[in-house]
C-alpha positions as CSV (number, residue, x, y, z in Angstrom):
1,M,0.0,0.0,0.0
2,N,1.5,3.4,-1.0
3,K,2.1,6.0,1.7
4,I,-0.6,8.6,0.6
5,K,-3.3,5.9,0.3
6,E,-2.4,4.6,3.7
7,T,-2.6,8.1,5.1
8,W,-6.0,8.8,3.6
9,D,-7.4,5.4,4.6
10,K,-6.5,6.1,8.2
11,T,-8.0,9.5,8.0
12,L,-11.3,8.1,6.5
13,A,-11.4,5.5,9.3
14,E,-11.3,8.2,11.9
15,I,-13.8,10.5,10.1
16,E,-16.2,7.6,9.8
17,I,-16.4,7.3,13.5
18,D,-16.9,11.1,14.1
19,I,-19.8,11.7,11.6
20,S,-23.2,10.2,10.8
21,K,-23.3,7.3,8.4
22,P,-25.5,9.2,5.8
23,N,-22.9,12.0,5.8
24,Y,-20.0,9.7,5.4
25,N,-21.6,7.7,2.6
26,T,-22.6,10.8,0.7
27,W,-19.5,12.9,1.0
28,F,-16.5,10.6,1.8
29,K,-17.2,7.1,0.5
30,K,-16.2,7.9,-3.1
31,T,-13.1,10.0,-2.2
32,F,-9.6,8.8,-2.6
33,A,-5.9,9.9,-2.2
34,A,-4.8,11.5,-5.5
35,D,-1.4,12.9,-4.7
36,K,0.8,14.7,-2.3
37,Q,3.1,17.6,-3.3
38,G,5.2,19.0,-0.5
39,S,2.8,20.0,2.3
40,I,-0.3,19.8,0.1
41,F,-2.4,16.7,0.1
42,F,-4.7,16.2,-2.9
43,V,-8.0,14.4,-2.4
44,G,-9.9,13.0,-5.4
45,V,-13.7,13.6,-5.4
46,P,-16.3,12.5,-8.0
47,N,-17.9,15.9,-8.8
48,E,-17.9,19.6,-8.2
49,F,-20.7,19.4,-5.6
50,N,-18.8,16.9,-3.5
51,K,-15.7,19.1,-3.8
52,E,-17.6,22.3,-2.7
53,W,-19.2,20.5,0.3
54,L,-15.9,19.1,1.6
55,Q,-14.3,22.5,1.2
56,T,-17.0,24.5,3.0
57,R,-18.2,22.0,5.6
58,F,-15.5,19.4,6.4
59,N,-12.1,20.9,5.5
60,D,-11.0,21.9,9.1
61,M,-12.0,18.4,10.4
62,I,-10.2,16.6,7.5
63,L,-7.0,18.7,8.0
64,K,-7.0,18.1,11.8
65,S,-7.4,14.4,11.3
66,I,-5.0,13.9,8.4
67,S,-2.2,15.8,10.2
68,K,-2.2,13.2,13.0
69,H,-1.1,10.7,10.4
70,D,1.3,12.9,8.5
71,S,2.4,16.1,10.3
72,S,3.9,17.5,7.1
73,I,0.5,18.1,5.6
74,T,-0.7,21.7,6.1
75,K,-3.2,22.1,3.3
76,I,-5.9,20.0,1.5
77,E,-6.8,20.5,-2.1
78,Y,-9.7,18.7,-3.8
79,I,-9.6,17.4,-7.4
80,V,-12.6,16.4,-9.4
81,K,-11.7,13.0,-10.9
82,K,-14.1,10.1,-11.7
83,T,-11.6,7.3,-11.0
84,Q,-8.6,6.8,-8.9
85,T,-5.2,7.5,-10.4
86,S,-1.9,6.5,-9.0
87,A,0.7,9.1,-8.1
88,K,3.0,7.7,-10.8
89,E,0.2,8.1,-13.4
90,I,-0.5,11.6,-12.2
91,K,3.2,12.6,-12.5
92,S,3.3,11.2,-16.1
93,K,0.3,13.4,-17.0
94,K,1.4,16.4,-15.0
95,D,0.5,19.1,-17.5
96,S,-3.0,17.7,-18.1
97,F,-3.4,17.2,-14.4
98,Q,-2.6,20.8,-13.5
99,E,-4.7,22.2,-16.3
100,N,-7.8,20.3,-15.6
101,S,-7.8,19.5,-11.9
102,L,-5.8,21.8,-9.6
103,P,-8.1,24.4,-8.0
104,L,-5.4,27.1,-8.3
105,Q,-5.9,27.0,-12.0
106,K,-9.6,27.8,-11.6
107,S,-9.2,30.7,-9.2
108,T,-11.6,33.6,-9.8
109,V,-9.8,35.9,-7.4
110,N,-8.4,39.1,-9.0
111,K,-4.7,39.2,-7.9
112,N,-4.7,43.0,-8.0
113,N,-7.6,43.8,-5.7
114,N,-8.2,40.4,-4.0
115,L,-11.8,40.4,-5.0
116,N,-13.5,37.2,-6.0
117,E,-15.2,37.7,-9.4
118,K,-17.9,35.1,-8.6
119,Y,-19.5,37.6,-6.2
120,S,-21.7,39.8,-8.3
121,F,-25.2,41.3,-7.9
122,N,-26.4,39.1,-10.7
123,S,-26.7,36.2,-8.2
124,F,-27.6,38.4,-5.2
125,V,-31.2,38.2,-3.9
126,V,-32.6,41.3,-2.3
127,G,-35.3,41.1,0.4
128,P,-36.5,42.8,3.5
129,F,-33.6,41.2,5.4
130,N,-30.9,43.0,3.5
131,E,-32.5,45.7,1.4
132,L,-31.1,48.7,3.4
133,A,-27.5,47.2,3.2
134,Y,-28.1,46.6,-0.6
135,S,-29.4,50.2,-1.1
136,A,-26.3,51.6,0.7
137,S,-24.0,49.6,-1.5
138,Q,-25.7,50.8,-4.6
139,A,-25.3,54.4,-3.5
140,I,-21.6,53.8,-3.0
141,I,-21.2,52.2,-6.5
142,K,-22.7,55.3,-8.0
143,K,-20.7,57.7,-5.8
144,P,-17.9,56.2,-3.7
145,G,-17.6,58.1,-0.4
146,V,-21.3,58.9,-0.1
147,Y,-21.5,56.7,3.1
148,N,-18.1,56.6,4.8
149,P,-17.5,54.2,6.3
150,L,-20.2,51.7,5.4
151,F,-20.4,49.2,8.2
152,I,-22.5,46.1,7.6
153,Y,-23.2,43.6,10.4
154,G,-25.2,40.5,11.0
155,P,-24.8,36.8,11.9
156,T,-22.6,34.5,9.9
157,G,-23.8,33.0,6.6
158,L,-26.2,35.9,5.6
159,G,-24.3,37.1,2.5
160,K,-22.2,40.0,4.0
161,T,-19.1,38.8,2.2
162,H,-21.0,38.4,-1.0
163,L,-22.4,42.0,-0.7
164,I,-19.2,43.8,0.1
165,Q,-17.2,41.9,-2.6
166,A,-20.0,42.5,-5.2
167,T,-19.9,46.2,-4.3
168,G,-16.1,46.2,-4.8
169,N,-16.4,44.4,-8.1
170,S,-19.1,46.8,-9.3
171,V,-17.0,49.9,-8.4
172,Y,-14.1,48.4,-10.2
173,K,-16.2,47.7,-13.3
174,N,-17.4,51.3,-13.3
175,N,-13.9,52.7,-12.9
176,D,-10.9,50.3,-13.2
177,T,-8.4,53.1,-12.6
178,L,-9.4,53.1,-8.9
179,N,-7.1,51.3,-6.5
180,I,-9.5,48.9,-4.8
181,F,-8.6,46.3,-2.2
182,Y,-10.5,43.6,-0.3
183,T,-9.1,41.8,2.7
184,S,-10.2,40.0,5.9
185,S,-9.2,41.3,9.3
186,E,-7.2,38.1,9.8
187,K,-5.2,38.6,6.6
188,F,-4.6,42.2,7.5
189,S,-3.2,41.0,10.9
190,Q,-0.9,38.5,9.1
191,D,0.4,41.2,6.8
192,Y,1.0,43.5,9.8
193,V,2.9,40.8,11.8
194,N,5.0,39.8,8.7
195,A,5.9,43.5,8.1
196,L,7.0,43.8,11.7
197,T,9.0,40.6,11.5
198,N,10.7,41.6,8.3
199,N,11.3,45.2,9.2
200,R,9.0,46.4,6.4
201,I,6.4,48.3,8.4
202,N,6.8,51.5,6.3
203,Q,6.1,49.5,3.1
204,F,3.0,48.0,4.8
205,K,1.7,51.4,5.8
206,N,2.3,52.9,2.4
207,R,0.6,50.1,0.6
208,Y,-2.6,50.2,2.6
209,R,-2.8,54.0,2.7
210,N,-2.8,54.3,-1.0
211,Y,-6.2,52.5,-1.7
212,D,-9.1,54.4,-3.1
213,V,-11.6,51.8,-1.9
214,F,-10.7,49.7,1.1
215,I,-12.9,46.8,2.1
216,M,-12.3,44.7,5.3
217,D,-14.3,41.6,6.3
218,D,-14.9,40.3,9.9
219,I,-13.8,43.4,11.8
220,Q,-14.7,41.6,15.1
221,F,-11.4,39.7,14.8
222,F,-9.7,42.9,16.2
223,S,-11.4,42.4,19.5
224,G,-8.8,42.9,22.3
225,K,-5.9,43.3,19.8
226,E,-4.6,46.8,20.8
227,K,-1.7,47.1,18.4
228,L,-3.8,46.1,15.4
229,Q,-6.6,48.5,16.5
230,E,-4.1,51.3,16.7
231,E,-2.8,50.5,13.2
232,L,-6.4,50.3,11.8
233,F,-7.2,53.6,13.6
234,H,-4.4,55.5,11.9
235,L,-5.2,53.8,8.5
236,F,-8.8,54.8,8.8
237,N,-8.0,58.4,9.6
238,I,-5.7,58.8,6.6
239,L,-8.1,57.1,4.2
240,Y,-11.1,59.0,5.6
241,D,-9.3,62.4,5.4
242,K,-8.4,61.7,1.8
243,G,-12.1,61.0,1.0
244,K,-11.5,57.3,0.2
245,Q,-14.3,54.8,0.5
246,I,-14.1,52.4,3.5
247,I,-16.3,49.4,3.9
248,F,-16.4,47.0,6.9
249,S,-18.3,43.9,7.9
250,S,-18.8,42.3,11.3
251,D,-20.9,39.6,12.9
252,K,-22.3,42.3,15.4
253,H,-22.9,46.0,15.8
254,P,-19.6,47.8,16.7
255,N,-21.1,48.9,20.0
256,Y,-21.3,45.3,21.0
257,I,-17.8,44.1,19.9
258,I,-16.2,43.4,23.2
259,G,-12.6,44.7,23.5
260,L,-13.0,47.3,20.7
261,E,-11.6,50.8,21.5
262,D,-14.1,53.6,21.8
263,R,-12.2,55.7,19.3
264,L,-12.8,53.1,16.6
265,R,-16.4,52.7,17.5
266,S,-16.7,56.5,17.1
267,R,-15.1,56.3,13.6
268,F,-17.4,53.5,12.5
269,S,-20.4,55.5,13.6
270,A,-19.3,58.4,11.4
271,G,-20.9,56.8,8.3
272,M,-23.7,54.3,7.9
273,I,-24.2,51.2,10.0
274,V,-26.7,48.7,8.6
275,D,-27.6,45.2,9.6
276,I,-28.5,42.0,7.7
277,T,-31.0,39.7,9.4
278,K,-32.1,36.2,8.7
279,P,-34.3,36.0,5.6
280,D,-38.1,35.6,5.9
281,Y,-40.1,32.9,4.1
282,E,-40.5,35.0,0.9
283,S,-36.8,35.8,0.8
284,R,-35.8,32.2,1.4
285,S,-38.1,31.1,-1.4
286,A,-36.6,33.7,-3.8
287,L,-33.1,32.7,-2.8
288,L,-33.8,29.0,-3.4
289,K,-35.3,29.7,-6.8
290,T,-32.4,31.9,-7.8
291,K,-29.8,29.3,-6.8
292,T,-31.7,26.4,-8.5
293,T,-31.8,28.4,-11.7
294,E,-28.2,29.4,-11.4
295,K,-27.1,25.8,-10.8
296,N,-29.7,24.3,-13.2
297,I,-31.2,22.1,-10.5
298,P,-34.4,20.3,-11.5
299,I,-36.6,21.0,-8.5
300,S,-40.3,21.4,-8.1
301,E,-42.3,24.3,-6.6
302,E,-43.5,21.9,-3.9
303,V,-39.9,21.2,-2.8
304,V,-39.0,24.9,-2.9
305,D,-42.0,25.7,-0.7
306,Y,-41.1,22.9,1.7
307,L,-37.5,24.0,2.0
308,A,-38.4,27.7,2.4
309,T,-41.0,26.8,5.1
310,N,-38.8,24.4,7.1
311,L,-35.3,25.8,6.8
312,E,-35.1,28.9,8.9
313,G,-31.3,29.0,8.9
314,N,-28.9,31.3,7.1
315,I,-28.2,31.5,3.3
316,R,-25.1,29.3,3.6
317,E,-27.2,26.6,5.2
318,L,-29.8,26.9,2.4
319,E,-27.0,26.5,-0.2
320,G,-25.6,23.5,1.7
321,V,-29.0,21.7,1.5
322,L,-29.2,22.6,-2.2
323,N,-25.8,21.1,-2.8
324,A,-27.0,17.9,-1.1
325,I,-30.0,17.8,-3.4
326,I,-27.7,18.4,-6.4
327,I,-25.4,15.4,-5.6
328,Q,-28.4,13.1,-4.8
329,T,-30.1,14.2,-8.1
330,D,-26.8,13.5,-9.9
331,L,-26.5,10.0,-8.3
332,R,-30.1,9.1,-9.2
333,S,-30.1,10.8,-12.6
334,R,-33.6,12.2,-11.9
335,K,-35.6,14.8,-10.0
336,L,-35.9,14.0,-6.2
337,T,-39.4,13.4,-4.8
338,I,-40.7,15.5,-1.8
339,V,-40.3,12.4,0.4
340,E,-36.6,12.0,-0.6
341,V,-36.0,15.7,0.0
342,K,-37.6,15.4,3.5
343,N,-35.4,12.5,4.3
344,L,-32.3,14.4,3.0
345,I,-33.1,17.3,5.3
346,K,-33.5,15.0,8.2
347,N,-30.0,13.6,7.6
348,N,-28.2,16.7,6.8
349,V,-29.8,19.7,8.7
350,K,-29.0,20.0,12.3
351,P,-32.1,20.2,14.5
352,K,-32.9,23.4,16.3
353,K,-31.1,23.8,19.5
354,H,-33.4,23.8,22.6
355,L,-31.6,25.9,25.2
356,A,-32.0,25.3,28.9
357,L,-33.0,28.4,30.9
358,E,-29.6,28.5,32.6
359,E,-27.9,28.5,29.2
360,I,-30.1,31.4,28.0
361,I,-29.1,33.4,31.0
362,K,-25.5,32.6,30.5
363,I,-25.6,33.7,26.9
364,I,-27.3,37.0,27.8
365,A,-24.8,37.6,30.6
366,G,-21.9,36.9,28.2
367,F,-23.4,39.4,25.7
368,Y,-23.1,42.1,28.3
369,S,-19.7,40.8,29.6
370,T,-21.3,40.1,33.0
371,D,-21.0,37.2,35.4
372,P,-24.2,35.2,35.1
373,E,-24.3,34.7,38.9
374,L,-25.0,38.5,39.3
375,I,-28.3,38.1,37.5
376,Y,-29.5,35.7,40.1
377,E,-28.3,37.8,43.1
378,K,-30.3,40.5,44.8
379,T,-27.9,43.3,44.0
380,R,-29.4,46.7,43.1
381,K,-26.6,47.9,40.9
382,K,-28.2,49.8,38.1
383,E,-26.4,48.0,35.3
384,I,-27.1,44.5,36.7
385,V,-30.8,45.4,37.3
386,N,-31.1,46.5,33.7
387,I,-29.5,43.2,32.4
388,R,-31.8,41.2,34.7
389,Q,-34.8,43.0,33.4
390,I,-33.7,42.4,29.8
391,T,-33.2,38.7,30.7
392,M,-36.7,38.4,32.1
393,Y,-38.1,40.2,29.0
394,M,-36.3,37.8,26.6
395,L,-37.4,34.7,28.6
396,R,-41.1,35.8,28.5
397,E,-41.2,37.3,25.0
398,Y,-39.2,34.8,23.0
399,F,-39.3,31.6,25.0
400,N,-42.9,31.9,26.4
401,I,-41.8,31.0,29.9
402,S,-44.5,31.8,32.5
403,Y,-44.0,34.8,34.9
404,P,-43.9,32.6,38.0
405,A,-41.4,30.2,36.4
406,I,-39.1,33.1,35.4
407,G,-39.3,34.6,38.9
408,K,-38.5,31.2,40.5
409,E,-35.5,30.6,38.3
410,V,-34.1,34.1,38.4
411,G,-33.2,34.4,42.0
412,G,-36.6,33.3,43.5
413,R,-38.4,36.6,42.7
414,D,-42.1,37.2,42.9
415,H,-44.0,37.0,39.6
416,T,-45.1,40.7,39.9
417,T,-41.4,41.7,39.7
418,V,-41.1,39.8,36.5
419,I,-44.2,41.4,35.0
420,H,-42.9,44.9,36.0
421,S,-39.5,44.1,34.3
422,Y,-41.2,42.8,31.2
423,E,-43.5,45.8,30.9
424,K,-40.6,48.3,31.6
425,I,-38.4,46.8,28.8
426,K,-41.3,46.7,26.4
427,K,-42.0,50.4,27.0
428,K,-38.3,51.3,26.7
429,L,-38.1,49.6,23.3
430,K,-40.5,52.2,21.8
431,D,-38.1,55.1,22.5
432,D,-34.7,53.5,22.7
433,P,-33.1,52.5,19.4
434,S,-30.0,51.3,21.2
435,L,-32.0,48.9,23.2
436,V,-33.8,47.7,20.1
437,Q,-30.4,46.9,18.5
438,E,-29.4,45.0,21.7
439,I,-32.5,42.9,21.6
440,E,-32.0,42.2,17.9
441,Q,-28.4,41.1,18.5
442,L,-29.5,38.8,21.3
443,C,-32.2,37.3,19.1
444,S,-29.6,36.5,16.5
445,I,-27.3,34.9,19.0
446,L,-30.1,32.9,20.6
447,N,-31.6,32.0,17.2
448,V,-35.1,33.2,18.0
């Protein structure tokens, strides 16, 4: 048995134990070891759908497992090949292999601006959940700098990256002389550390300060990183003073990013802050229809309605289920029945998490950076009382727990205290936009 096959067989054996049988049979059973070049291990997969699913859902797990059996492997690449080919045969057909199979040859990322060309507004669905963010991006495309900065926030998987990259691509299409650049906060951090290590900090500063449109994803990564925040602060000021367009994304409102300096929060608030929420039924239905048309999936209206009704997750999860439908359709060479689709969802979609009351309180306390035990205690500190009242409101409004039960669980309080807390928060929500945003953020975190 050759070395790479042995490594992959051991990895598969470990993965088979860790995941469900349907998942293993669908995504791993037909994979095989294709090659190993340096620290890169190439896995053969039967089709593009299998490849995409492994890349987006299982890559971290695969890399963690395979590195136990070969510590030199630091990256996994997936190659679409119908049949297994030995390493010797691959090397003898190296040119053809690289042209047709290596993912690097199919990259759609523009090396000059780091934008992925696959993100465009042609495949972007607009609905009530993202229309304000979309409108702001369209205004920027027409006139860069009109909202500066544009800060888009919302839970993961709702299309923030798609939106900000599509905005960058559209601005570039309108004016390719503009110096546009997209990066993630993590990549920015890596560039900064490398510049410090190699004594090239001036080159780093000059490069980033010369962009006309600067787009940064996942700004929450800077939480608690003082040096990086300082560098971003100075970069922001220089770009802003020059009238350059700045776009940020985050998984939460800047006011609720723990460990973010106030001076950065102030800068982010200087432009427009908009959120993207989970899509409603109509938006989910439109998203599914757009994706099925885009990927040419034979799927009935009945199935679309069933998926839109029963899948309340994010866009990424919807696409994941569609990918599962694609591969099963491909395997069967026919359209799936509604019964088969229901069974597929049962096997591949995680059930909704039912949180215990203690867990809900712990999550709310964590949101406010507070010890959960303080919520139970009889302290009269104003900030703790406010958090306790919000907790009681959330438990009643979104989890339908009775007033007496809430009072009993939250420090043994009388049910009239809970009613007072509920009514007080309900009244404050009518006049306090900041509190409204806090409740929306908590709803997203608690998935309610």
